[in-house]
C-alpha positions in Angstrom: 28.8 20.4 22.9 25.1 20.0 23.6 23.9 20.2 27.2 23.4 17.0 29.1 19.8 16.3 30.3 18.2 15.1 33.5 15.1 13.1 32.7 12.6 11.7 35.2 10.7 8.5 34.4 7.1 8.0 35.5 6.1 4.4 35.2 2.3 4.3 35.3 0.0 1.3 35.9 -3.7 1.7 35.9 -3.3 5.5 36.2 -1.0 5.3 39.3 2.7 6.0 39.6 4.5 2.6 40.0 8.0 1.4 40.7 9.6 -2.0 40.3 13.0 -3.6 40.9 14.3 -5.5 37.8 10.8 -5.2 36.4 9.2 -7.3 39.2 7.6 -6.6 42.5 5.9 -3.5 41.1 4.3 -1.2 43.7 2.0 1.8 43.4 3.7 4.8 44.9 1.6 7.9 44.1 -0.1 10.2 41.6 1.8 10.7 38.3 0.3 14.1 37.6 1.4 15.5 41.0 4.9 14.1 40.6 5.1 15.6 37.1 4.2 19.0 38.4 6.7 18.7 41.3 9.6 17.8 39.0 8.8 20.4 36.5 8.7 23.1 39.2 12.1 21.9 40.4 13.9 22.4 37.1 13.7 18.9 35.5 14.8 19.0 31.8 12.4 16.4 30.4 9.8 13.9 31.5 9.2 10.3 30.3 5.8 8.6 30.9 5.5 4.8 30.4 2.2 3.0 30.6 4.0 -0.2 31.7 1.2 -2.7 31.2 -0.3 -1.4 27.9 1.7 -3.7 25.7 1.4 -6.8 27.9 -2.3 -6.2 28.4 -2.8 -5.5 24.7 -4.6 -2.3 25.3 -4.3 1.4 24.3 -2.3 3.8 26.4 -4.3 6.0 28.9 -4.8 9.1 26.9 -6.5 10.9 29.8 -3.5 10.7 32.1 -1.2 11.9 29.2 -3.5 14.9 28.7 -3.5 15.7 32.4 0.3 15.7 32.6 0.8 17.6 29.4 -1.6 20.4 30.5 0.5 21.0 33.6 4.1 20.9 32.5 6.0 22.9 29.8 9.1 20.9 29.2 9.7 18.1 26.6 7.3 15.2 27.4 7.8 11.7 26.0 5.3 8.9 26.2 5.5 5.2 25.6 3.7 2.0 26.2 1.2 0.3 23.8 2.1 2.2 20.7 1.5 -0.2 17.8 0.8 2.0 14.8 1.1 5.6 13.5 -2.4 6.4 14.6 -1.4 5.6 18.2 1.6 7.9 17.9 -0.4 10.8 16.4 -3.1 10.5 19.1 -0.4 10.9 21.7 1.1 13.9 19.9 -2.4 15.4 19.8 -2.8 14.7 23.6 0.3 16.8 24.3 3.3 14.4 24.1 6.3 16.0 22.3 7.9 12.6 21.7 6.7 9.1 21.4 8.5 6.0 22.6 8.2 2.7 20.7 9.5 -0.6 22.2 7.7 -3.9 22.0 5.7 -3.3 18.8 8.8 -2.0 17.0 10.7 -5.2 17.9 7.9 -7.2 16.5 7.6 -5.0 13.4 10.6 -2.8 12.9 8.9 -0.8 10.1 7.0 1.0 12.8 10.0 3.1 13.6 10.2 4.4 10.0 6.5 4.9 9.9 6.4 7.0 13.1 9.5 8.9 12.0 7.8 9.9 8.8 4.5 10.8 10.5 5.7 12.7 13.6 9.4 13.3 12.7 12.6 11.5 13.7 13.2 14.1 16.5 9.9 12.9 18.1 10.5 9.2 17.6 12.3 7.5 20.4 13.3 3.8 20.4 13.3 2.4 23.9 15.2 -0.8 24.4 14.8 -3.1 27.4 18.0 -5.1 27.7 19.3 -8.0 29.7 22.9 -9.3 30.0 23.3 -12.9 28.7 26.2 -15.2 27.8 27.9 -14.0 24.6 27.0 -16.2 21.6 26.9 -16.2 17.8 23.4 -14.8 18.0 24.1 -12.3 20.8 27.8 -11.3 20.2 27.6 -8.2 22.5 26.3 -10.3 25.4 23.2 -8.0 25.7 19.8 -9.2 24.5 16.6 -7.3 23.7 13.5 -8.3 25.8 10.0 -7.2 25.4 6.6 -7.1 27.1 8.0 -5.4 30.2 11.0 -7.6 30.4 9.0 -10.9 30.2 10.0 -12.1 26.7 13.6 -12.6 25.4 13.8 -12.0 21.7 17.2 -13.5 20.6 18.1 -10.0 19.2 21.5 -8.5 19.9 21.0 -5.1 21.6 23.9 -3.4 19.9 22.7 -4.4 16.5 19.2 -3.4 17.3 20.4 0.1 18.4 22.2 0.6 15.1 19.1 -0.7 13.2 16.9 1.7 15.1 19.0 4.6 14.1 19.0 3.5 10.5 15.3 3.2 10.5 14.8 6.8 11.7 14.8 6.9 15.5 15.9 10.2 16.8 17.0 9.0 20.2 17.6 5.7 22.0 16.6 4.8 25.6 19.1 2.2 26.9 17.3 0.5 29.8 19.2 -2.2 31.7 16.8 -4.6 33.3 19.6 -6.0 35.5 20.2 -2.5 37.0 16.5 -1.4 37.1 15.5 -0.2 40.6 18.7 -1.5 42.3 20.1 2.1 42.9 23.5 0.5 42.4 24.5 2.5 39.3 23.9 2.4 35.6 25.1 -0.3 33.3 28.1 1.7 32.1 29.6 -0.9 29.7 26.3 -1.3 27.9 25.6 2.4 27.7 29.1 3.3 26.4 29.0 0.4 23.8 25.8 1.7 22.3 26.7 5.4 22.6 29.9 4.8 20.6 28.1 2.8 17.9 25.4 5.4 17.0 25.3 9.1 16.2 21.9 9.9 17.8 21.5 10.8 21.5 21.5 8.0 24.0 19.5 8.1 27.3 20.8 5.9 30.1 18.2 4.2 32.1 18.1 1.8 35.1 20.1 1.9 38.3 20.5 5.5 39.4 20.9 5.7 43.2 23.2 8.6 44.0 24.5 11.7 42.1 27.8 10.0 41.4 26.0 7.5 39.2 24.7 10.2 37.0 28.1 11.8 36.6 29.6 8.4 35.8 27.1 7.5 33.1 27.4 11.0 31.5 31.2 10.8 31.3 32.4 7.2 31.3 29.2 5.9 29.8 29.1 8.7 27.2 25.3 9.1 27.6 23.6 12.3 26.5 21.0 12.1 29.2 20.5 10.3 32.5 17.1 9.0 33.4 16.1 8.8 37.1 13.2 7.3 39.0 13.5 5.8 42.5 16.0 8.4 43.7 13.5 11.2 43.1 10.2 9.4 43.6 11.0 8.5 47.2 12.3 11.9 48.1 16.0 11.1 48.6 17.1 13.7 46.1 15.5 16.6 44.3 15.9 17.3 40.6 17.5 20.7 41.3 20.0 19.1 43.7 21.1 16.5 41.1 21.5 19.2 38.4 23.5 21.4 40.8 25.8 18.5 41.6 26.4 17.8 37.9 27.0 21.5 37.2 29.5 21.8 40.1 31.4 18.7 38.6 31.8 20.5 35.3 28.9 18.8 33.4 27.3 21.2 30.9 23.7 21.1 31.9 20.9 23.7 31.8 20.4 25.4 35.1 17.3 27.3 36.1 18.1 30.3 38.4 
């Protein structure tokens, strides 16, 4: 069995670390490069960097910030936000990102997933999905809908079907981000995460809602996630990465420990 992973998410707006609740009321909370170094030194397994307004502002991602982070950490580093073509993806790889995350542009043109997988490899192509719970319908039978542009635009696409399509098109991992749980610190959306994890064969990263160590344990066991993504609970100093990993290790979760 592969080791589970602890991943920290840095949402970046105009070069500054930011945090929202349910994708609204976004506030600047610090320097992303400093946080990246802090988490790397504390044993984090992987880092995700999202330029959260690149897609909605229709601009390129901030390469300078990506380069600054990549030069300071030596763990897998994934970057997303504003990736619209293979050239965007390869620029990020050249800037030091090990993986690239596609989201809005892939929903608008699904071939982008296959193109990126061919150019930089499936293992480096991550499909991020922003998801809201809705009434079940013929169009959305799972009751979970894909939204884009930072949660602003519902797309009428069923999240479960999009996850399976993403795998078919070549994505190497899926980020399952519940907008309803985002920033609430009340726990991951277990039903959604498990539903997708059981439907695909590629790793699933649970995102949105982590508030205490028990939430990570729950999503890695009941939710069947391969990795747990955290933000608020480490950004505001409530928990350290090393503490969270020690808790999971002590509960019998196979996770890489740095001694």
